[in-house]
C-alpha positions as CSV (number, residue, x, y, z in Angstrom):
1,M,62.1,222.4,-39.7
2,G,59.1,225.0,-39.1
3,Q,56.1,224.9,-37.2
4,K,53.0,223.3,-38.4
5,P,51.2,226.1,-39.6
6,E,48.0,225.3,-37.8
7,F,49.9,225.0,-34.9
8,Q,51.2,228.6,-35.6
9,Y,47.5,229.6,-36.0
10,V,46.8,228.5,-32.5
11,D,49.6,230.1,-31.1
12,E,48.3,233.5,-32.8
13,H,44.9,233.1,-32.1
14,F,44.7,231.8,-28.5
15,D,43.6,234.6,-27.3
16,E,40.4,234.1,-28.7
17,F,40.2,230.1,-28.1
18,V,40.5,231.5,-24.2
19,S,37.8,233.9,-24.5
20,E,35.7,231.2,-25.8
21,L,36.3,228.8,-23.2
22,R,36.1,231.2,-20.9
23,A,32.6,232.0,-22.8
24,A,31.7,228.4,-22.0
25,V,32.4,228.3,-18.1
26,R,30.8,230.9,-17.4
27,Q,27.0,229.7,-18.3
28,P,26.3,227.6,-15.1
29,S,25.1,224.7,-16.3
30,I,24.1,222.6,-12.9
31,A,22.2,219.4,-14.5
32,A,21.8,218.2,-10.4
33,Q,19.9,221.8,-10.3
34,N,18.8,222.4,-13.7
35,V,20.9,225.5,-13.8
36,G,21.5,226.8,-17.3
37,M,21.0,223.9,-19.1
38,V,19.5,225.4,-22.2
39,E,21.5,228.1,-22.3
40,A,24.8,226.0,-22.0
41,A,23.3,223.3,-25.0
42,E,22.6,226.7,-27.0
43,Y,26.5,227.8,-26.4
44,F,27.7,225.0,-27.8
45,T,25.5,224.1,-30.6
46,G,26.2,228.2,-31.5
47,L,30.1,227.5,-30.9
48,L,29.8,224.6,-32.9
49,E,27.9,226.2,-35.7
50,R,30.7,229.3,-35.8
51,Y,33.7,227.0,-36.9
52,G,31.6,225.9,-39.7
53,I,30.4,222.4,-38.0
54,H,26.7,221.2,-38.8
55,A,25.3,220.9,-35.5
56,R,21.5,221.0,-33.7
57,S,20.1,220.4,-30.6
58,I,18.6,217.5,-30.3
59,A,15.7,216.3,-27.6
60,T,16.3,213.5,-25.3
61,D,13.2,211.5,-23.3
62,G,12.8,213.8,-20.7
63,G,16.3,214.7,-20.2
64,Y,18.6,217.7,-21.1
65,P,19.5,218.1,-24.9
66,V,22.3,216.5,-26.5
67,V,24.2,218.4,-29.0
68,Y,25.1,216.9,-32.2
69,G,27.7,218.5,-34.5
70,E,29.4,216.5,-37.6
71,I,31.4,217.8,-40.5
72,K,32.3,215.0,-43.5
73,G,36.1,214.5,-44.2
74,D,37.8,212.9,-47.3
75,S,38.1,209.6,-46.2
76,D,35.9,206.5,-45.6
77,R,37.0,206.7,-41.4
78,T,35.0,209.0,-38.8
79,V,36.0,209.9,-35.5
80,L,33.5,210.6,-32.6
81,F,34.2,212.8,-30.1
82,Y,31.9,212.2,-26.7
83,D,31.9,215.4,-23.8
84,H,29.6,216.5,-21.9
85,Y,28.3,220.4,-20.9
86,D,26.4,220.0,-17.6
87,V,28.9,220.3,-14.4
88,Q,28.9,219.7,-10.6
89,P,27.5,222.2,-8.6
90,P,30.4,224.3,-7.0
91,D,29.7,223.9,-3.1
92,P,31.6,224.6,-0.6
93,L,31.2,228.1,-2.3
94,N,33.4,229.6,0.8
95,E,36.6,227.3,-0.4
96,W,36.4,229.2,-3.8
97,V,39.3,231.9,-4.0
98,S,37.4,233.5,-7.2
99,D,33.4,232.9,-8.2
100,P,33.5,229.6,-9.7
101,F,31.8,230.6,-12.9
102,A,33.9,233.7,-13.6
103,G,36.3,231.5,-15.5
104,E,39.5,234.0,-13.9
105,V,42.6,233.6,-14.8
106,R,45.6,233.2,-12.4
107,D,49.3,232.4,-12.1
108,G,48.6,230.7,-16.1
109,K,45.9,228.8,-14.8
110,M,41.6,229.5,-15.6
111,Y,40.0,228.7,-12.5
112,A,35.8,227.8,-13.3
113,R,33.7,224.9,-12.1
114,G,33.5,222.6,-15.3
115,V,37.0,224.0,-17.3
116,S,38.3,220.7,-16.6
117,D,35.7,218.5,-16.3
118,N,34.4,219.0,-18.9
119,K,34.1,222.2,-21.1
120,G,37.6,222.6,-21.6
121,N,37.8,219.8,-23.7
122,A,34.3,220.3,-25.6
123,C,35.6,224.1,-26.6
124,A,39.6,222.2,-27.2
125,R,38.1,220.0,-29.4
126,I,35.8,222.0,-31.5
127,Q,38.2,224.6,-31.8
128,A,40.6,222.3,-33.0
129,V,38.4,220.9,-36.1
130,G,37.3,224.6,-36.8
131,T,40.8,225.6,-36.9
132,L,41.6,222.6,-39.4
133,L,38.4,223.7,-41.3
134,R,39.4,227.6,-41.6
135,L,42.9,226.3,-42.7
136,R,42.4,223.7,-45.2
137,G,39.6,225.0,-47.3
138,G,37.4,223.7,-45.6
139,R,38.4,219.7,-45.6
140,L,39.3,217.6,-43.1
141,P,41.2,214.0,-43.2
142,V,38.7,212.2,-41.6
143,T,34.7,212.6,-41.1
144,V,34.1,214.4,-37.3
145,K,31.0,213.7,-35.2
146,F,30.4,215.5,-31.8
147,L,27.9,214.1,-29.0
148,I,28.5,216.7,-26.1
149,E,25.6,215.4,-23.4
150,G,24.0,217.2,-20.6
151,E,23.6,214.4,-18.0
152,E,26.7,213.1,-17.2
153,E,27.5,214.5,-13.5
154,I,23.6,213.1,-13.0
155,G,24.8,209.4,-14.1
156,S,23.4,209.9,-17.7
157,P,20.0,208.7,-17.4
158,H,19.1,209.3,-21.0
159,L,22.2,208.8,-23.0
160,E,21.8,204.9,-23.4
161,G,18.4,205.4,-25.1
162,F,19.6,208.3,-27.2
163,I,22.8,206.2,-28.1
164,R,20.2,203.2,-29.0
165,D,17.5,205.3,-31.0
166,H,20.5,207.3,-33.0
167,A,22.9,204.7,-33.9
168,D,23.0,204.9,-37.3
169,L,23.5,208.9,-36.6
170,L,26.7,208.2,-34.2
171,R,28.0,205.6,-36.3
172,A,32.0,205.7,-36.2
173,D,35.3,204.1,-36.5
174,C,36.5,205.0,-33.2
175,G,36.0,207.8,-30.5
176,V,37.9,210.1,-27.9
177,W,36.5,210.3,-24.7
178,E,35.7,213.3,-22.6
179,S,38.9,213.2,-20.1
180,G,42.3,213.3,-20.0
181,Y,45.5,214.5,-17.9
182,I,49.2,215.8,-17.8
183,G,50.8,213.9,-15.1
184,A,53.0,215.2,-12.5
185,D,55.7,214.0,-14.4
186,G,54.6,216.5,-17.6
187,R,53.8,213.4,-19.8
188,P,50.2,213.6,-21.3
189,G,48.3,210.4,-19.9
190,M,46.4,208.7,-21.9
191,Y,43.3,206.1,-20.4
192,L,42.0,203.6,-22.6
193,G,38.9,202.5,-20.2
194,V,36.2,203.2,-17.2
195,K,36.0,201.2,-14.5
196,G,31.8,200.7,-14.1
197,I,29.5,202.0,-11.0
198,L,26.8,201.1,-8.9
199,Y,25.5,203.8,-7.0
200,V,22.9,203.3,-4.5
201,E,20.7,204.5,-1.2
202,L,20.2,202.7,1.8
203,E,17.9,203.8,4.2
204,A,17.2,202.7,7.4
205,R,13.9,204.1,9.6
206,G,12.5,203.7,13.0
207,A,10.3,206.0,15.0
208,E,8.3,208.2,12.9
209,R,9.4,211.3,13.9
210,D,12.6,212.5,15.7
211,M,12.8,211.4,19.5
212,H,14.5,212.5,22.4
213,S,17.1,211.1,23.1
214,A,16.5,209.5,26.4
215,A,14.3,207.4,24.3
216,A,17.5,205.3,23.0
217,A,17.2,202.9,26.1
218,N,14.1,201.5,24.6
219,V,13.6,203.0,20.9
220,P,16.2,201.8,17.9
221,N,17.7,204.2,16.2
222,P,18.4,203.9,12.6
223,A,21.6,205.5,12.3
224,W,22.8,202.9,14.3
225,R,21.0,200.1,12.4
226,L,23.0,201.2,9.2
227,I,26.0,201.3,10.6
228,W,26.1,198.0,11.9
229,A,24.8,197.1,8.0
230,L,27.5,199.2,6.6
231,S,30.2,196.9,8.9
232,T,29.2,193.7,6.9
233,I,29.7,195.0,3.4
234,K,33.8,195.8,3.7
235,N,36.1,195.2,6.5
236,E,39.7,197.1,7.9
237,A,41.5,195.1,5.7
238,E,39.4,196.6,2.8
239,E,37.9,193.4,2.0
240,I,34.2,193.5,0.5
241,L,32.4,191.0,2.0
242,I,29.4,190.4,-0.2
243,P,29.6,187.0,-1.3
244,G,30.1,186.7,-5.0
245,F,31.4,189.9,-5.0
246,Y,34.7,189.1,-6.6
247,D,33.4,186.2,-8.3
248,A,33.2,188.0,-12.4
249,V,36.3,190.4,-11.6
250,R,38.7,189.9,-14.6
251,P,42.4,190.0,-13.7
252,P,44.5,192.4,-15.7
253,T,46.6,191.0,-19.0
254,E,50.1,190.5,-19.1
255,R,49.8,193.6,-21.7
256,E,48.3,195.6,-19.1
257,M,50.7,194.6,-17.0
258,E,53.6,195.2,-19.3
259,L,51.7,198.7,-19.9
260,L,51.8,200.0,-16.3
261,R,55.3,198.4,-15.5
262,A,56.5,201.1,-18.1
263,E,54.1,204.0,-17.1
264,E,56.0,202.9,-13.4
265,A,60.0,203.0,-14.9
266,A,59.2,206.1,-16.6
267,R,58.0,208.4,-13.7
268,E,60.6,207.1,-11.1
269,A,61.1,211.2,-10.2
270,A,57.3,211.6,-10.3
271,S,56.8,208.5,-8.4
272,S,58.8,210.2,-5.2
273,Q,56.9,213.3,-6.0
274,R,53.8,211.5,-5.5
275,E,54.5,210.0,-2.3
276,R,55.9,213.4,-0.9
277,Q,52.1,214.2,-1.4
278,W,51.0,211.3,0.3
279,R,53.3,212.5,3.3
280,G,51.2,215.3,4.3
281,G,51.1,216.9,0.8
282,N,48.1,218.9,-1.1
283,I,45.6,216.0,0.0
284,G,46.3,216.2,3.5
285,I,47.3,212.5,3.6
286,H,50.1,210.7,5.1
287,S,49.9,207.6,3.2
288,P,48.1,205.8,1.0
289,L,45.5,202.5,2.1
290,L,47.8,199.7,3.0
291,E,50.3,201.3,2.4
292,L,50.6,200.3,-1.1
293,R,53.3,201.8,-3.3
294,G,54.4,202.4,-6.8
295,L,53.5,199.5,-9.7
296,E,51.1,197.2,-6.4
297,L,49.5,200.8,-5.8
298,R,48.5,201.7,-9.3
299,K,47.4,198.4,-10.0
300,R,45.0,197.9,-7.2
301,A,43.7,202.2,-8.1
302,L,43.3,200.2,-11.8
303,F,42.2,196.9,-11.3
304,S,40.2,196.7,-8.2
305,P,36.5,197.2,-7.1
306,T,35.7,199.3,-4.6
307,A,33.0,200.4,-2.0
308,N,32.7,203.7,-1.1
309,V,30.8,205.7,1.2
310,C,29.9,209.0,-0.1
311,G,27.7,210.5,2.3
312,F,26.1,209.6,5.4
313,R,22.8,211.7,6.8
314,S,20.4,211.2,10.6
315,G,19.6,213.4,13.1
316,Y,21.0,216.5,14.1
317,I,24.1,217.8,11.7
318,G,23.7,221.5,12.8
319,E,25.9,223.9,15.3
320,G,26.2,223.2,18.8
321,Q,23.9,220.3,20.8
322,K,20.3,218.7,20.1
323,T,19.8,215.6,22.3
324,V,18.0,213.5,19.4
325,L,17.1,210.2,18.6
326,P,16.6,209.9,14.9
327,S,13.8,208.8,12.7
328,K,15.5,207.5,9.8
329,A,19.1,207.3,8.1
330,L,20.2,207.5,4.8
331,V,23.5,206.6,3.5
332,K,25.3,207.3,-0.6
333,M,27.5,203.9,-1.7
334,D,29.3,203.9,-4.9
335,F,30.8,200.6,-5.9
336,R,33.1,201.0,-8.9
337,L,33.3,197.8,-10.7
338,V,36.0,196.0,-13.0
339,P,35.7,193.8,-16.1
340,D,33.4,191.6,-15.9
341,Q,31.4,192.6,-13.2
342,D,27.7,193.5,-14.1
343,P,26.0,196.4,-11.9
344,A,22.5,194.7,-11.8
345,D,24.7,191.6,-10.7
346,I,26.3,193.7,-7.8
347,L,23.2,195.1,-6.7
348,Q,21.3,191.6,-6.6
349,K,23.9,190.6,-4.6
350,L,24.2,193.5,-2.4
351,Q,20.7,193.0,-1.7
352,A,20.8,189.3,-1.3
353,H,23.9,189.9,1.5
354,L,21.4,192.8,3.7
355,R,18.9,190.0,3.7
356,A,21.1,187.4,4.5
357,K,22.6,189.1,8.1
358,G,18.9,190.1,8.8
359,F,19.0,193.8,7.3
360,D,15.9,193.0,5.1
361,D,14.6,196.2,6.7
362,I,16.8,198.5,4.8
363,A,15.7,200.0,1.6
364,V,18.0,199.7,-1.2
365,R,17.5,202.1,-3.8
366,P,19.7,202.0,-7.2
367,V,20.7,205.5,-8.6
368,T,23.3,205.2,-11.2
369,M,24.4,201.7,-13.1
370,D,27.1,201.6,-15.5
371,H,29.6,198.6,-16.5
372,P,33.1,198.6,-16.8
373,V,35.0,199.5,-20.6
374,K,38.4,198.9,-21.7
375,T,39.7,199.0,-25.4
376,S,42.5,197.0,-26.5
377,A,46.0,198.8,-26.0
378,D,47.0,197.2,-29.4
379,H,44.4,198.9,-31.0
380,P,45.1,201.5,-34.0
381,V,43.3,204.2,-32.0
382,V,45.7,204.3,-29.2
383,K,48.6,204.0,-31.7
384,A,47.5,207.2,-33.5
385,A,47.1,209.3,-30.5
386,Q,50.4,207.8,-28.9
387,E,51.8,209.2,-32.1
388,A,50.1,212.8,-31.5
389,A,51.0,213.1,-28.2
390,L,54.6,212.4,-28.7
391,A,54.5,215.2,-31.8
392,V,53.0,217.6,-29.7
393,Y,54.5,217.1,-26.6
394,G,58.1,215.8,-27.2
395,L,57.0,213.1,-24.7
396,P,55.7,209.6,-24.8
397,A,51.9,209.5,-23.5
398,S,51.4,208.0,-19.9
399,V,49.2,205.0,-21.0
400,A,46.6,203.1,-18.5
401,P,44.4,200.6,-19.3
402,T,42.0,202.2,-17.7
403,Q,41.0,204.6,-14.8
404,G,39.7,204.7,-11.3
405,G,36.9,206.7,-12.2
406,S,33.6,205.7,-14.2
407,G,31.5,207.0,-17.1
408,P,29.3,206.1,-19.4
409,M,31.3,204.4,-21.8
410,Y,29.7,201.3,-22.3
411,P,26.6,202.4,-24.4
412,F,29.0,203.5,-26.9
413,T,30.3,199.8,-27.0
414,K,26.9,198.0,-26.9
415,Y,25.4,200.0,-29.6
416,L,28.1,201.1,-31.8
417,D,31.3,198.6,-30.9
418,L,33.4,201.7,-30.6
419,P,36.8,201.4,-29.4
420,M,37.3,204.5,-27.2
421,V,40.6,206.6,-26.2
422,A,40.9,209.5,-23.6
423,F,43.0,212.2,-23.0
424,G,42.9,216.0,-22.5
425,V,43.5,219.7,-21.4
426,G,43.7,218.9,-18.0
427,Y,46.5,218.1,-15.6
428,W,47.1,215.7,-12.4
429,A,45.9,218.7,-9.7
430,S,43.4,220.2,-11.6
431,G,40.7,219.2,-8.7
432,N,37.8,217.9,-11.0
433,H,34.6,218.7,-8.7
434,G,36.3,220.5,-5.7
435,P,36.8,223.9,-5.2
436,N,39.0,225.6,-7.5
437,E,38.8,223.3,-10.6
438,N,41.4,224.8,-13.1
439,I,43.6,224.0,-15.7
440,R,46.7,225.2,-16.9
441,L,46.2,227.2,-20.3
442,D,49.9,226.2,-22.0
443,D,47.9,222.3,-21.5
444,Y,45.0,223.8,-23.0
445,R,47.1,225.2,-25.7
446,Q,48.7,221.9,-26.3
447,G,45.1,220.1,-25.4
448,I,44.1,221.7,-29.0
449,K,46.9,221.2,-31.0
450,M,47.0,217.4,-29.6
451,A,42.8,217.1,-30.9
452,M,44.6,218.3,-34.6
453,E,47.7,216.1,-34.8
454,F,45.3,213.0,-33.9
455,L,42.6,213.7,-36.7
456,D,45.6,213.9,-39.1
457,R,47.6,210.5,-37.4
458,V,44.3,208.2,-37.1
């Protein structure tokens, strides 16, 4: 049996698709710095329209616009694609081999900030729907909606309000999440949920201004104050010491552990490769935390909450020496949360813990809060995605009940009751958020076909 006409079309027009992706990544769209945001929203609105998908840019209450697209299908079923057009800052620039916004292609890969996270997925899905429309006389098997926001990389502060206010517009039977990666074993990875997050800033203050370090004999140092406070939050055994922190943690179900065992069994060769990477491989780490391996390592990654220091700032950190006693110290932390932890509850517990330990002078400022979410592995949308992956890649998908990262999935559950599955065009070494972020163009080609096949199967 020959190749599907739609797949053949993708192969014949792939250079055009790559050019559209390159145009997307060449438009900087750094939400944290308000760089190129309006222009990026206009690009994706235009791309949707060029493919025959009715699109418009919708203002949010004080934030960046949401790009919305919709095209009616033949059945009464509706699929919502969620993506985002904003990207992380490209720093450190000196570690990029090519300009982070050039979309340079080297060795079969495109390098650019946002090419994997998330413009590659957004473009591939638009191109998939557009190809089906072109080849099928403007008809689709299902109604398709696109929500492409501009604030995911800064915590999606306006997304919940947007979904709440536009619930009727966004109503769908199932959704496709913004991320997805091919594993080291070549199998497409699928994720059925996200961890929640509580991102906070902790600040300690001392004297009114920085002082000569000779004053350290009699003036309190806020950097030490913050270090001592942090030492009460987590110990060297990686146990989080906040009272009640683990109370709401829901253990994995037997079905979820079955998925993990199947994943590990199918990845024996790839597992040895991953362990070689841990032992001095491409991230420069000789072993994972607690020396875990295999199933236990994967279980911890997906089902254990974390307390992480993202950054610490205090005093003088420039070149050379400056003997100074700093006047303030700031730490940025994220807590990755699992079902059924509530970020607001964890914030209260953190504040109560610091007070109880005598650190009530440390200011606690919440920055981002997202709930953890999971879709049942037995939901029909998961089966449709698995069938599509097998048809396109010729390999069974690796299905994970959740992922280690977080994202604004909760409002889709809260207001739309929307089951979500994640798959996409990235791969295990795409390097999201880091220098030289990239995707393999072969994965991009297959990702377009995967989205098309999914719409037929769902």
